[in-house]
C-alpha positions in Angstrom: -55.1 -76.5 8.6 -58.4 -75.1 9.8 -58.8 -75.2 13.6 -61.8 -75.3 15.9 -61.7 -73.9 19.4 -62.0 -76.3 22.3 -61.5 -75.7 26.0 -58.2 -76.7 27.5 -58.4 -80.2 29.0 -61.1 -81.4 26.6 -60.9 -84.9 25.4 -59.5 -85.8 22.0 -61.8 -84.6 19.2 -63.2 -86.7 16.5 -62.3 -89.9 18.4 -58.5 -89.4 18.0 -56.3 -91.3 20.3 -54.6 -89.4 23.1 -51.2 -88.1 22.1 -48.3 -89.3 24.2 -46.3 -86.3 25.3 -42.7 -86.3 26.4 -41.6 -84.2 29.5 -40.5 -81.4 27.2 -43.7 -81.4 25.2 -45.8 -81.5 28.4 -44.0 -78.5 29.7 -44.6 -76.6 26.4 -48.3 -77.3 26.5 -48.5 -76.2 30.2 -46.7 -72.9 29.4 -49.0 -72.2 26.4 -52.1 -72.9 28.5 -50.8 -70.5 31.1 -50.2 -67.8 28.5 -53.8 -68.2 27.3 -55.1 -67.8 30.9 -52.9 -64.7 31.5 -54.7 -61.8 33.0 -52.5 -59.1 31.6 -50.1 -58.4 28.8 -47.2 -58.4 31.2 -48.1 -61.8 32.4 -48.6 -63.1 28.9 -45.2 -61.8 27.9 -43.7 -63.6 31.0 -45.1 -66.9 29.7 -44.2 -66.1 26.1 -40.5 -65.6 27.1 -40.4 -69.0 28.8 -42.1 -70.6 25.8 -39.4 -69.2 23.5 -36.6 -70.2 25.8 -37.8 -73.8 25.9 -38.6 -73.9 22.2 -35.1 -72.5 21.4 -33.5 -75.3 23.5 -35.5 -78.0 21.7 -34.9 -76.6 18.3 -31.1 -76.1 18.9 -31.0 -79.8 20.0 -32.9 -80.8 16.9 -35.8 -82.1 19.0 -38.6 -81.3 16.5 -40.6 -84.3 17.8 -41.4 -82.7 21.1 -42.5 -79.5 19.3 -44.7 -81.4 16.8 -46.3 -83.4 19.6 -47.1 -80.3 21.6 -48.4 -78.6 18.4 -50.7 -81.5 17.6 -51.9 -81.7 21.2 -52.8 -78.0 21.4 -54.4 -78.2 18.0 -56.8 -80.9 19.3 -57.5 -79.4 22.7 -56.8 -75.6 22.9 -56.7 -73.5 19.7 -55.5 -70.3 21.4 -52.6 -72.2 23.0 -51.9 -73.7 19.6 -51.7 -70.3 18.0 -49.3 -69.1 20.7 -47.0 -72.2 20.2 -47.0 -71.9 16.4 -46.0 -68.2 16.7 -43.3 -69.0 19.2 -41.8 -71.9 17.2 -41.8 -69.9 14.0 -40.2 -66.9 15.7 -37.4 -69.0 17.2 -36.8 -70.8 13.8 -36.7 -67.7 11.6 -35.0 -65.1 14.0 -32.0 -65.1 16.3 -29.8 -62.7 18.2 -26.0 -62.8 18.5 -23.1 -60.7 19.7 -20.7 -58.9 17.4 -17.9 -57.2 19.3 -20.2 -56.5 22.3 -23.1 -55.3 20.2 -26.3 -57.4 20.0 -27.6 -57.9 16.5 -30.8 -59.6 15.3 -31.2 -61.7 12.2 -34.4 -62.6 10.3 -34.9 -65.2 7.6 -36.9 -63.7 4.7 -38.0 -64.8 1.3 -38.9 -63.3 -2.1 -42.0 -65.3 -3.1 -43.1 -66.0 -6.7 -46.4 -67.7 -7.5 -45.7 -69.2 -10.9 -47.8 -71.0 -13.5 -47.0 -72.3 -17.0 -47.6 -74.9 -19.7 -43.9 -75.6 -19.4 -41.5 -76.8 -16.7 -41.3 -74.2 -13.9 -37.6 -73.5 -13.3 -35.8 -74.0 -10.0 -32.2 -74.2 -9.0 -29.1 -72.1 -8.9 -29.1 -68.4 -10.0 -26.1 -66.7 -11.5 -24.4 -63.8 -9.7 -25.3 -61.5 -12.6 -29.0 -62.4 -12.1 -28.9 -61.9 -8.3 -27.1 -58.6 -8.4 -30.0 -56.4 -9.6 -32.4 -58.2 -7.2 -30.1 -57.4 -4.3 -30.0 -53.8 -5.4 -33.7 -53.5 -5.5 -34.1 -55.1 -2.1 -32.0 -52.4 -0.6 -33.7 -49.7 -2.7 -37.3 -50.6 -2.0 -37.7 -53.1 0.8 -34.9 -53.3 3.4 -34.0 -50.9 6.1 -31.2 -48.4 5.5 -28.7 -49.9 8.0 -28.9 -53.7 7.5 -26.6 -56.4 6.3 -27.8 -59.0 3.8 -27.0 -62.6 2.7 -29.0 -63.7 -0.3 -28.9 -67.3 -1.5 -28.3 -67.6 -5.3 -30.9 -70.3 -5.6 -34.5 -70.5 -6.7 -36.2 -72.7 -4.1 -39.1 -74.9 -4.8 -41.2 -76.1 -1.9 -39.3 -79.4 -2.0 -36.1 -77.6 -1.4 -37.1 -75.6 1.7 -35.7 -76.7 5.1 -37.7 -79.4 6.8 -38.9 -78.6 10.3 -38.0 -75.8 12.7 -34.5 -77.1 13.5 -33.4 -77.2 9.9 -34.8 -73.7 9.4 -32.9 -72.3 12.3 -29.7 -74.0 11.1 -30.0 -72.3 7.8 -30.8 -69.0 9.5 -27.7 -69.1 11.6 -25.5 -70.1 8.7 -26.7 -67.2 6.6 -26.7 -64.7 9.5 -23.0 -65.4 10.0 -22.4 -64.8 6.3 -24.4 -61.6 6.3 -22.6 -60.2 9.4 -19.1 -61.0 8.0 -19.9 -60.0 4.4 -19.2 -63.6 3.2 -21.3 -66.2 1.5 -23.2 -69.1 3.0 -21.6 -72.5 2.3 -24.6 -74.5 1.0 -24.4 -77.6 -1.1 -27.3 -76.9 -3.5 -26.8 -80.1 -5.3 -28.0 -82.0 -2.3 -31.4 -80.2 -2.5 -32.4 -82.4 -5.5 -35.1 -81.7 -8.1 -38.5 -80.2 -7.8 -42.0 -81.6 -8.5 -43.4 -80.8 -11.9 -46.6 -78.9 -11.3 -48.5 -76.6 -13.6 -48.6 -74.0 -10.9 -46.3 -73.7 -8.0 -44.3 -71.4 -5.7 -40.7 -70.4 -6.0 -38.7 -68.6 -3.3 -35.4 -66.7 -3.1 -34.2 -66.9 0.5 -32.2 -64.3 2.3 -31.2 -63.3 5.9 -31.3 -59.7 7.0 -29.1 -58.6 10.0 -29.7 -55.3 11.9 -28.7 -53.8 15.2 -31.0 -54.8 18.0 -34.1 -52.6 17.9 -33.4 -51.3 14.4 -35.9 -51.9 11.6 -35.5 -54.7 9.1 -37.8 -53.1 6.5 -38.6 -49.7 5.2 -42.2 -49.8 6.3 -40.9 -50.0 9.9 -38.9 -46.8 9.4 -41.4 -44.3 10.6 -40.7 -41.1 12.6 -44.2 -39.7 12.0 -47.2 -40.6 9.9 -46.1 -38.2 7.1 -42.9 -40.1 6.5 -44.4 -43.6 6.6 -43.7 -46.1 3.9 -46.6 -48.6 3.8 -46.2 -52.2 2.8 -48.3 -51.5 -0.2 -46.0 -48.7 -1.3 -43.0 -50.9 -0.9 -44.6 -53.7 -2.8 -45.7 -51.4 -5.6 -42.2 -50.0 -6.1 -40.7 -53.5 -5.8 -43.0 -54.9 -8.5 -42.3 -52.0 -10.9 -38.5 -52.1 -10.5 -37.7 -55.8 -10.0 -40.3 -57.5 -12.2 -38.1 -57.7 -15.3 -35.2 -59.2 -13.3 -37.5 -61.8 -11.6 -39.1 -62.7 -14.9 -35.7 -63.7 -16.2 -35.6 -66.4 -13.5 -38.8 -68.0 -14.7 -38.8 -67.8 -18.6 -41.9 -68.9 -20.3 -44.0 -68.5 -17.1 -46.6 -66.2 -15.8 -46.1 -65.1 -12.2 -47.1 -62.9 -9.3 -44.4 -61.5 -7.1 -45.2 -61.1 -3.4 -43.7 -58.8 -0.9 -40.3 -59.9 0.4 -41.0 -60.6 4.0 -40.5 -63.1 6.9 -40.1 -66.7 5.9 -43.1 -68.4 7.5 -45.5 -65.6 6.8 -44.6 -65.8 3.1 -45.0 -69.6 3.1 -48.5 -69.2 4.3 -49.4 -66.4 2.0 -48.0 -68.2 -1.0 -49.9 -71.3 -0.2 -53.1 -69.3 -0.3 -52.2 -67.4 -3.5 -51.2 -70.5 -5.5 -54.5 -72.4 -5.1 -56.5 -70.7 -7.8 -53.6 -70.9 -10.2 -53.1 -74.6 -9.5 -56.8 -75.4 -10.2 -56.9 -73.1 -13.3 -53.8 -74.6 -14.7 -55.0 -78.1 -14.3 -58.4 -77.3 -16.0 -56.6 -75.5 -18.9 -54.0 -78.3 -19.2 -56.7 -81.0 -19.3 -58.6 -79.2 -22.0 -55.4 -79.2 -24.1 -54.5 -82.8 -23.4 -58.0 -84.1 -24.1 -58.5 -81.7 -27.1 -61.8 -80.9 -25.5 -63.3 -77.5 -24.7 -63.9 -76.8 -21.0 -67.6 -77.1 -21.7 -66.9 -80.8 -22.4 -65.4 -81.4 -18.9 -66.9 -81.6 -15.5 -65.7 -81.2 -11.9 -66.6 -82.8 -8.5 -66.0 -80.7 -5.4 -65.7 -82.6 -2.1 -65.0 -81.3 1.4 -62.5 -83.7 3.1 -61.4 -84.0 6.7 -61.8 -85.8 10.0 -65.0 -84.3 11.5 -64.4 -80.9 9.9 -63.3 -79.8 6.4 -59.6 -79.5 6.3 -59.3 -79.3 2.5 -61.3 -79.6 -0.7 -60.5 -82.1 -3.4 -61.5 -81.1 -6.9 -61.9 -84.0 -9.4 -61.8 -83.4 -13.1 -63.8 -85.7 -15.4 -65.3 -85.6 -18.9 -68.9 -84.3 -18.9 -71.3 -87.1 -18.5 -68.6 -89.6 -17.4 -67.5 -90.7 -14.0 -63.9 -91.6 -14.5 -61.7 -89.1 -12.5 -58.9 -88.0 -14.9 -57.1 -85.5 -12.7 -57.5 -83.7 -9.4 -56.4 -80.8 -7.3 -56.1 -80.5 -3.5 -57.3 -77.1 -2.2 -56.1 -76.9 1.5 -57.7 -74.6 4.1 -55.6 -72.5 6.3 -56.2 -70.6 9.6 -59.8 -69.7 10.2 -61.0 -70.5 6.7 -64.3 -72.4 6.6 -67.7 -72.2 4.8 -68.9 -69.4 7.1 -66.3 -67.0 5.7 -67.2 -64.7 2.8 -66.6 -65.8 0.2 -66.4 -69.3 1.5 -63.7 -71.6 0.0 -66.4 -73.7 -1.7 -67.9 -70.6 -3.3 -64.4 -69.5 -4.4 -63.8 -72.9 -6.1 -67.3 -72.8 -7.7 -66.6 -69.3 -9.0 -63.3 -70.3 -10.5 -64.7 -73.4 -12.2 -67.5 -71.2 -13.6 -64.9 -68.7 -14.9 -63.3 -71.6 -16.7 -66.7 -72.5 -18.2 -66.8 -76.2 -17.2 -69.8 -78.0 -18.5 -70.9 -79.5 -15.2 -70.0 -79.1 -11.5 -71.1 -81.6 -8.8 -70.9 -80.5 -5.1 -70.8 -83.4 -2.7 -72.5 -82.8 0.7 -71.0 -83.4 4.1 -67.4 -84.1 5.2 -65.8 -87.0 3.4 -62.8 -89.0 4.7 -59.3 -88.1 3.4 -58.6 -91.2 1.5 -55.1 -92.0 0.0 -53.8 -94.7 -2.3 -52.4 -97.7 -0.4 -49.7 -98.3 -3.0 -48.4 -94.8 -3.9 -49.8 -92.6 -1.2 -51.4 -90.1 -3.6 -54.7 -88.5 -2.5 -57.8 -90.2 -3.9 -60.4 -88.0 -5.5 -64.2 -88.4 -5.5 -66.3 -89.1 -8.6 -69.8 -87.9 -9.2 -71.2 -90.9 -7.2 -69.2 -89.9 -4.1 -66.7 -92.8 -4.5 -63.0 -92.2 -3.7 -60.9 -93.3 -6.7 -57.4 -92.8 -8.2 -57.1 -90.0 -10.7 -55.9 -91.6 -14.0 -55.6 -90.3 -17.5 -56.9 -92.4 -20.4 -54.3 -94.8 -21.9 -54.7 -93.2 -25.3 -53.7 -89.8 -24.2 -50.1 -88.7 -24.4 -49.7 -86.9 -21.1 -47.2 -85.9 -18.4 -47.3 -87.3 -14.9 -50.5 -86.4 -13.1 -50.0 -83.2 -11.1 -51.2 -82.8 -7.5 -50.8 -79.7 -5.3 
């Protein structure tokens, strides 16, 4: 979500009610404020260590509520403090240290990300040992450091399957770290993960945990003695794509996909969210043209900036050209520092994509519109050409799958 900077101690923005903070959440906020005000890197590290100690205690107790309250409070009042807290919570959830026969080792939860789009159902679920084996080999060959242990889950995760919250993420990390360090397998009941949403474009992940001696590199791009011997991230990604693509393609038959760099869990979640947006919108436009048996020139779009006081996301409605009924819609969330002052702006990126797909008409609604949702089903409402928030519904005479939202 896009954030705006406000000084520490400012009142709630946009008229939001004051958040009630527990003792632990209040302590977290205070520590993060102190880290922002630090006058040196040494002092900042002092506060960062205390933040991570407290965050670890809360996450290990399963107290995500205190973390979420502190995150929401800092998001409203102090963006630099919020960024410090997000970084600390993610670090605690995706990394841990433990002792093996008197030697400290460190573990990192990583993912192999795939941005996938297709006219057909995007696969998810368990992966055979035969399919995992070459992927594991290429991880060691092109991505991972030369003295690490690895536990890789034989499961293609959809977003719905990923651990919920920091506590569940850390539990999974520890389970897999133990398996990696002992050469065993992680005891995970994949059947409990359930199904995946049917979307025309989505993200899939393979999760793994890498274990290394304390201070040793996890990745090959960290293994640098001098500049001449450096493996860059781009070099590693290039070799990874060339060597592993055929094996990854076998996991998503009938689909187009982009493979991202195997990297830390939270970083890849954010990166994949960004990369899937244009494919989500493009897939919906192409799918609508097929379902309606109408060329793209016979369709139209409405682009609305939505949020509470600032644009947190764009909602793109799809209609027939010259008509006002919203037939489908796509949510285009904003992340980090994205806003309409960036170049290109998110609005311009959406416009350019719709132009590339040759839609017959595009309406751009001015201002910041409220994020309306359906009272009955909770689905996001989309704006028609008149600026009214309505439910996206396909015509009754069209044989269509369930409306897709991302």
